[in-house]
Structure formats: C-alpha cells, structure tokens
N, C-alpha and C positions, 0 to 999 in steps of 0.2 A: 878274627878267627875265634870262634866260640870253643870253650873248654867244657867237656862233659865228663863228669866222674860217675862211674857206675861199677857195679860188682861184676867181675868176669863170669863167675858161676856161683850157684848156691852150694852149701855144704852137701857132700855126697859120701856115702859109705862105699869103701872098696869092695868089689865082688871077689869071689874065690878064683876067678880066671880072668885073664887080661881083657879089659873092656875099655871103650872110649869114655873118658871122664870129662874132657873139654876139647873143643875144636876151635882153633883160631879162625875168626871170621874170614871167609874167602873173598868177600867184597869190601873194599876194593882189593884187587889182586896184589897190591903193594903192602898190605897190612903185615906188621911184624910185632910180635909180643916180646918185650924186653923187660928185664928186672922182675920176672915172675917169681913168686914165692908162695908155697903152700905149707900148711901145718897139718901133719898127720898125728892123730890122737887115738891111742888105744883105749877103748871104752869097755874092755873085758877084764876078766880076773886072771889072765895069763899073758905071757909075752906072745906077740904075734909079729910075723915078718911082713914087710911091705916092699913091693917092687913097682917102679915107675919107668915109663918109656916116653921119649919124645919122638914120635913117628912122623916122617915126612908125609905130605898129602898122598893118599892112595897107596901107602906102603903098609907092611905088617910089622908087628912087634918082633924084634930080634935082638940078639946080644949087642949088636952095633948101635942100637938106639936106646939101650938101657942106661939110665943115669942114676938109678937107685936100685941096687940088686940085693933082694932078700935081706934087708936090714931089719934086725929085731927091735921092736919097740916094747918096752916093759909095760906092765900093768899100770894104767892111769897116766902114762908118760906121753909127752908130745915130742915130735921131731920136726923142725923147720927145714924145708928143702928148697934150694934155689933151682928154678927151672932154666934150662938152656934157652937161648934165643930161638923163637919158633916163627915160621913164616905162614902166610895165608894158607888155610886148608890143613895145616899140620895138626896132629892130634896128640893130646896127653892121654896115655893109656896106663892102666895099672891094675894091680890086684893085691890082695892080702892072703896070708897063709890060712886064714879062716874068714869066711864071708861075714859081713856086717860087724866086724871087730874093729876096723880102723876107719875113722871119720876124717875126711879131707876138707879143709877150709882154705879158701883163697885169702892170702894175706897181703899180696902186692902184685903189681903188674901194670904195665903201660902198653896200650896198643897204639902204634905209630902207623901212619900210612903216607 
C-alpha cells in the first residue's frame, strides 16, 4: 500500500459570510478526515471574530454544526483549531467578522478510506 502525503487545501482568507472553505473528497464514499487542524491568523490592525462549521454533505450551516463560534482573534495573533471528524462530502465552512482579515492554513489532517 502506497502512502501519499499532500496538502488538504491551500491557505484561504475567510469571507464576511459563511462559505465553503474545504470539502472532504466524496470518492471513495468511505473517506473520513481525522485529526484535522487549521490555524487562523489575524492579519489586520484590529481584533476580528472567526466562526467555523463542520457541515454534513448537502446540509447548511447552523448552530448545531458550529464548532468555533465568533471567537475573537487579536491583532497579529493566531488560533489553532482542531476539526471534528468529517465524512465524504462534508464541508468546512466559515466566515470572519471582516472579510479578508483572517487567513486559514491547514496544519494537519489525515484522509482515511
């Protein structure tokens, strides 16, 4: 069995309203993302909030899917966030209190199938 190491996604800036930031590959249908971690970095001159959701495939962002709720990140600070286990087709969605203020980097995660 070959082991392939790759980046889950390239860095992205959080928008001002909830949007898809990453989708767990839907093929094969048994894919699961485990031990995911992202780093949120505030690149602006003021504190900005960040919100993240782990949404099941074909669902919408709602309070029941939120795992980081309007957490304030200070100027120039970073926050490491563990992602819940996500299945094939699930989406990581999120937004910031101000567009293009928070940059998200993938720090860890393993795709199993």
